[in-house]
Each structure stands twice: as structure tokens, then as C-alpha cells.
C-alpha positions in Angstrom: -3.0 38.8 -5.8 -6.0 39.2 -2.9 -8.1 37.2 -5.2 -5.7 34.6 -5.2 -5.9 34.1 -2.0 -9.2 34.7 -1.2 -9.6 31.9 -4.6 -7.6 29.4 -3.0 -9.7 29.3 0.7 -13.1 29.7 -1.2 -11.5 26.5 -3.5 -10.4 24.3 -0.9 -13.2 24.7 1.5 -15.4 23.6 -2.0 -13.1 20.4 -1.7 -13.3 19.7 1.5 -16.6 19.5 1.3 -17.5 18.0 -1.7 -14.6 15.4 -0.3 -17.3 14.7 2.5 -19.4 13.1 0.4 -17.4 10.9 -0.2 -15.2 9.8 2.8 -13.9 11.9 6.1 -17.0 13.6 6.7 -18.1 16.3 9.2 -18.6 14.1 11.6 -14.7 14.2 12.1 -14.6 17.2 14.2 -11.2 17.9 12.8 -12.5 17.8 9.9 -15.6 19.8 10.7 -13.3 22.6 12.3 -11.6 23.1 9.2 -14.2 23.2 6.6 -16.2 26.3 9.3 -12.8 27.6 9.7 -11.8 27.8 5.5 -15.6 29.3 4.8 -14.7 32.0 8.0 -12.0 32.6 6.3 -13.3 32.8 3.0 -16.3 35.1 4.4 -14.2 37.3 6.6 -11.9 37.5 3.5 -15.1 39.0 1.1 -16.2 41.6 3.0 -13.1 43.3 4.6 -11.5 43.2 1.2 -14.1 43.8 -1.3 -13.7 40.5 -3.3 -16.5 39.2 -3.2 -19.8 38.4 -5.8 -21.8 41.8 -5.5 -18.2 44.0 -5.5 -17.5 41.5 -8.5 -21.0 42.2 -10.2 -20.1 46.7 -9.5 -16.7 45.9 -11.4 -18.4 43.9 -14.2 -20.9 47.1 -14.8 -18.4 49.7 -14.6 -16.2 48.0 -17.1 -18.9 47.2 -19.8 -22.0 47.8 -18.5 -23.1 44.3 -17.8 -26.5 43.6 -17.0 -26.6 40.3 -16.4 -27.3 37.8 -13.6 -27.3 39.4 -9.8 -26.0 38.0 -7.1 -28.7 36.1 -5.7 -29.0 34.5 -9.5 -25.6 33.1 -9.5 -25.8 32.4 -6.3 -29.0 29.7 -7.4 -26.5 28.9 -9.4 -24.2 27.7 -7.9 -25.9 26.2 -4.9 -27.4 23.9 -8.0 -23.9 23.0 -9.5 -22.9 22.0 -6.2 -26.5 20.1 -5.4 -25.7 18.3 -8.6 -22.5 17.8 -7.9 -23.2 16.3 -3.6 -25.8 13.9 -5.5 -23.7 12.5 -8.4 -21.1 12.1 -5.4 -23.7 10.5 -2.8 -25.5 8.1 -5.7 -21.4 7.3 -6.5 -20.5 6.0 -3.1 -23.3 4.4 -2.5 -22.7 2.4 -5.3 -19.6 1.5 -4.5 -19.7 0.4 -0.7 -23.2 -1.4 -2.6 -19.9 -3.7 -4.4 -17.9 -4.1 -1.7 -20.8 -5.0 0.4 -22.1 -7.6 -2.8 -17.6 -8.4 -3.1 -16.7 -9.4 1.1 -20.8 -11.9 0.7 -18.8 -13.3 -2.5 -15.7 -14.4 -0.6 -17.5 -15.1 2.5 -18.7 -17.7 0.0 -15.8 -19.3 -1.3 -14.8 -19.7 1.9 -18.0 -21.8 2.7 -17.0 -23.4 -1.2 -20.4 -22.2 -2.7 -19.4 -21.3 -6.0 -23.1 -21.1 -7.3 -23.9 -18.1 -5.0 -20.4 -16.5 -4.7 -20.3 -16.2 -8.6 -24.3 -14.6 -8.3 -22.2 -11.8 -5.0 -19.7 -10.7 -8.3 -21.5 -10.9 -10.8 -23.7 -7.9 -8.4 -20.6 -6.5 -7.6 -19.5 -6.1 -10.9 -23.1 -4.4 -11.9 -23.1 -1.4 -9.0 -19.2 -1.2 -9.8 -18.3 -1.5 -13.5 -15.0 0.2 -13.7 -13.2 -2.4 -11.2 -11.2 -4.7 -12.8 -11.3 -7.6 -9.9 -14.8 -8.8 -10.3 -14.7 -9.2 -14.1 -11.2 -11.6 -13.0 -13.1 -12.9 -9.5 -15.9 -14.0 -12.1 -13.9 -15.4 -15.0 -11.9 -17.3 -12.2 -15.3 -18.9 -10.9 -16.3 -19.6 -14.8 -13.1 -21.2 -15.4 -13.4 -23.4 -12.8 -17.2 -24.6 -14.2 -15.7 -25.4 -17.4 -13.7 -28.8 -15.4 -17.1 -29.8 -13.5 -19.3 -29.5 -16.7 -18.9 -32.2 -19.2 -21.5 -30.9 -21.8 -18.9 -29.7 -24.1 -21.2 -26.7 -26.2 -21.7 -25.4 -22.7 -17.7 -26.0 -21.7 -17.1 -23.7 -24.8 -20.1 -21.3 -23.8 -17.9 -20.4 -20.3 -14.5 -20.4 -21.5 -15.6 -17.6 -24.5 -17.3 -16.0 -21.6 -14.2 -15.9 -19.6 -11.7 -15.0 -22.1 -14.6 -12.0 -22.5 -14.6 -10.8 -18.6 -10.3 -11.0 -18.9 -10.2 -8.9 -21.7 -12.4 -6.6 -19.7 -10.5 -6.5 -16.7 -7.3 -6.3 -19.1 -9.0 -3.0 -20.9 -10.4 -1.3 -17.4 -6.4 -2.6 -15.8 -4.2 -2.2 -18.6 -1.3 -1.8 -15.9 -1.7 -5.4 -14.3 0.3 -7.9 -15.5 -1.7 -10.4 -13.6 -4.8 -9.5 -16.1 -2.7 -10.0 -18.3 -0.9 -13.1 -17.3 -4.6 -14.9 -17.0 -5.4 -13.2 -20.3 -2.7 -14.9 -21.8 -4.1 -18.4 -20.6 -7.1 -18.1 -22.2 -6.4 -17.5 -25.4 -3.2 -20.7 -25.3 -6.4 -22.8 -23.8 -8.5 -21.7 -27.1 -5.8 -21.6 -28.7 -4.9 -18.7 -29.9 -1.1 -19.2 -29.7 0.2 -15.9 -31.2 -2.3 -13.6 -29.5 -1.1 -15.5 -25.7 2.5 -14.7 -26.5 2.0 -11.2 -27.0 -0.3 -10.6 -23.4 2.2 -12.4 -21.6 5.2 -10.4 -23.1 3.4 -7.6 -22.4 3.0 -9.0 -18.9 6.5 -9.4 -18.8 7.9 -6.2 -19.3 5.2 -4.6 -16.5 6.8 -6.7 -14.3 10.2 -7.3 -14.6 11.8 -7.6 -11.1 9.5 -10.1 -9.9 10.7 -13.9 -10.3 7.1 -15.3 -10.3 7.3 -13.3 -13.7 9.5 -15.4 -15.3 8.3 -18.2 -13.8 4.9 -18.0 -15.4 5.6 -16.6 -18.7 8.2 -19.3 -18.8 5.5 -21.7 -18.1 3.5 -20.3 -21.3 6.3 -20.4 -23.8 6.7 -23.4 -22.8 3.2 -24.5 -23.3 2.5 -22.7 -26.2 5.8 -24.4 -28.0 3.7 -28.1 -27.2 0.9 -27.0 -29.0 3.4 -25.8 -32.1 5.0 -29.4 -31.8 1.4 -31.7 -32.1 0.6 -28.7 -35.3 3.7 -29.8 -37.0 4.7 -26.5 -37.0 8.7 -27.7 -36.0 11.0 -24.8 -36.5 8.4 -22.3 -34.7 8.7 -24.0 -31.9 12.5 -23.9 -31.7 12.2 -20.7 -31.8 10.3 -20.8 -28.6 11.8 -23.1 -26.8 14.8 -20.8 -27.3 12.5 -18.3 -25.7 12.2 -19.9 -22.9 15.9 -20.5 -22.4 16.3 -17.2 -22.6 13.8 -16.1 -20.1 15.7 -18.5 -17.4 19.1 -17.0 -18.0 17.9 -13.1 -18.1 16.3 -14.4 -14.6 19.4 -15.6 -13.2 21.9 -12.2 -14.6 19.0 -9.2 -14.5 19.6 -8.2 -11.2 23.6 -8.1 -12.3 23.0 -5.2 -14.5 21.7 -2.9 -11.1 24.2 -0.7 -9.8 26.2 -2.1 -7.0 24.8 -0.4 -4.6 21.0 -1.5 -5.1 21.6 -4.4 -5.4 23.3 -4.6 -2.6 19.3 -3.4 -0.8 17.7 -5.8 -2.6 15.4 -8.2 -0.8 16.5 -12.3 -0.8 12.8 -13.4 -0.3 12.6 -12.0 -4.1 15.4 -13.1 -4.8 16.0 -13.4 -8.9 17.3 -16.9 -8.8 17.0 -20.6 -10.9 13.9 -21.5 -9.3 12.7 -24.8 -9.2 9.7 -24.2 -11.2 12.1 -21.9 -13.9 14.2 -25.2 -13.2 11.8 -27.1 -14.9 10.3 -25.2 -17.8 14.0 -24.2 -19.1 14.4 -28.4 -18.8 11.2 -29.0 -20.5 12.2 -27.1 -23.3 15.9 -28.1 -23.5 14.6 -32.0 -23.8 12.5 -30.7 -26.5 15.0 -28.8 -28.4 17.3 -32.3 -27.7 20.1 -31.1 -25.4 19.7 -33.8 -23.1 22.1 -33.3 -20.7 21.5 -29.1 -19.9 18.0 -30.7 -19.8 18.8 -33.7 -17.2 20.4 -30.6 -14.8 18.3 -28.6 -15.2 15.2 -30.9 -13.9 17.6 -32.4 -11.6 17.4 -28.7 -9.6 13.1 -28.4 -10.4 12.5 -32.1 -8.6 13.5 -29.7 -5.0 10.8 -28.4 -5.9 8.8 -28.5 -2.3 5.2 -29.3 -4.0 4.8 -32.9 -4.4 3.0 -32.8 -7.6 5.8 -30.6 -9.1 8.4 -33.2 -7.7 6.4 -35.8 -9.8 6.2 -34.0 -13.1 9.6 -32.9 -12.5 10.7 -36.5 -11.5 8.8 -38.0 -15.4 10.7 -35.4 -17.8 14.4 -36.4 -15.6 13.4 -39.2 -16.1 12.5 -39.2 -20.0 15.8 -36.6 -20.1 18.0 -39.4 -18.6 16.1 -42.7 -20.4 17.0 -40.6 -24.2 21.3 -39.8 -23.0 21.5 -43.3 -22.5 20.6 -44.3 -18.8 18.5 -46.7 -18.1 17.3 -45.9 -14.9 15.0 -43.2 -16.5 13.2 -45.8 -16.6 12.3 -46.6 -13.2 12.1 -42.6 -12.6 9.1 -42.2 -14.3 7.1 -45.1 -13.6 7.5 -44.1 -10.0 6.5 -40.5 -10.8 3.5 -42.0 -12.7 2.7 -44.5 -9.6 3.1 -41.2 -7.2 0.8 -39.0 -9.2 -1.5 -40.4 -11.8 -2.7 -37.0 -12.6 0.8 -37.0 -14.6 -0.3 -40.2 -17.2 -1.8 -37.5 -18.8 1.0 -35.5 -19.7 2.8 -38.5 -19.8 1.0 -39.6 -22.9 1.7 -36.0 -24.4 5.8 -36.5 -24.3 5.2 -39.9 -25.9 4.2 -38.1 -29.1 6.6 -35.2 -28.7 9.5 -38.0 -28.3 9.0 -40.6 -30.4 8.5 -42.9 -27.2 
């Protein structure tokens, strides 16, 4: 028992001293007092109870004739070990702080709109701290943004592959972060790797199943995968994917009901699981592509309540198609209104025409 008590105080002093290299150093008066108090207590117990290094040496010599290193030798080894540990911890501390400084400079460059300089800073931060997933994902976002502004198709392909590798690394470093997995799913989708996109999206949903954003994201990925499948002529496979998107919307509405009543009463209304306009849009798109025009109209009417003006225009475009398909001629007028409001939806309308045979 005595030796254990001595070990506890010595270990506590050692742990506190090593941790001071990284944070809460001895410039804090309370930390310094605690550190020296632990050392004093450890030295006192060694002197008073005879459990120090000299006593340990005598005990070993008395038992089995041990004639190894004496107290000075053990002290030198201990100091050497602590010195090496301190050097490693100090180097690691400076490395991490350098990475944080580069990341802060990256944020400032982003605020100024200087994406080129921002990319240089975040790449430097990633070199200093190779274990942080956020630096890899930040690089990927910048490279993805650069694809749209680069007219060279070869350069676009190179940027896409580089961003894909970066997000894969981010997932490896932080595999329990659903945001990284959803981003990887989007990149797989953009590169036409549909099965991998579905797999990553499913894993992301499993990691964060109680937030409405998760359901909005995975439903959007399902619909986009289904569109790719339809364009490839995989009608049956696309039908399965679209029904999965509808199932996601239904799960979001009913998932909270699976909780015990007491937990439901504690649920925060700000993050409620419900049929949001974004989720209603993907559900309406799925129902429309599956040929259920009445259900599609109900979902898309809710999607038109989105606060974002562009999201409203997209929902109105799809609602107009659903109305037209169900025999309501005013749907064509609604389509024209959406296309005039936001010319960006024109490319989506071109895809819809192919899918719906308009």
C-alpha cells in the first residue's frame, strides 16, 4: 500500500509536468504550486518510508544479488527519458500551433475572397498538422470551387481527382464525421461512382440519425443518383433508389414517434424532425419520377414554401411539371414563371424534359 501511494504521487507529478509542455504550464500559479507540492510529497514519502530508488536497489540486491545500474544510472536514464519526451511534446506543440496560425490566415483570406492565397495557407496548415481532417476537407472545398472557374477540361478532371483524394483522407482521419462522408458521397456522385455514393451516404446517415439535415442530404443524394441511373437507362434500379428517397422522407416524419414519451417531451423544436421544404422537394421529385403525380403535387406545394428564392423556383418548376402531367394546364404557366425568375433552373428543366419525355 505504501509503495502504491508513493507511485500515485510521483505519477501525478510526472503527468502534470509533461502536460505543462502542451497546456496549463507552470506560469499559472495554481499549477506550479500543485506541481511542487506533489514533488515535495513524493520526496517526503521516499525519505520517511524508505521506498526510494536506493531502497529498491538494496531490496533487489538482498533478494537475488542484483548488481545492475546504481541510483545515478537510473537517474540518468529517467532524466534522459523525460528529456526526450519533453522534446517530442514541445515539437508537437509548436507544430500544432503553427498549423492553427496558418488556418487562421486561411480564414482571413477566405473573408477577403482571395481563394488562391487561402489555398496556400490551408495546404501549409495541412503539412504542419497531418492528423486534422478539417484541413483536408477545406482544401477539397477550395478545389471544388475552382473547377467551376476553370475552362480546361483536363484541369477540371485533375482538380476533381485531387479533391476526391483529399476527402477520402478526411474520412480516414475522422471516420465518425458525417459531414466528411456526405461530401465524399457528393464527389463520388459527381464522378459517376453511384454505388459508392449511396454507400457513403448510408454510412453518414447511420452516424447522425436524429438531425433533419441528415435526411435532407441523403434524400437529395438518392434523387440525384436516381437521375443518373435513369439517364443511363437503368429504370428498375432508379425506381428502387427513388422509393428509398420517399422512405427517407417518411422516416424523418415518424422517427421521433419511436422515442419514449418522456424523451419526446424534451425534444428541441428548433431541430425538430419534420417534413421541411427541402425534404418535401426531394420527396416530390421522387414521386413525380415514379409517376405518382398527385402525391408529387402535395409534396412540391410544400416545397414551394422554402425561404430561399432559388429553392422556391426549383420547386415551382417541378410542381408545374406535376400539374401538367396530371392534366392541369396552368402548370405550364408556373414552369415559365420559375424559368424567368431564375435562369439557373434552365439546365434542370433540360434534364426534366429528357426524363419526363416532354
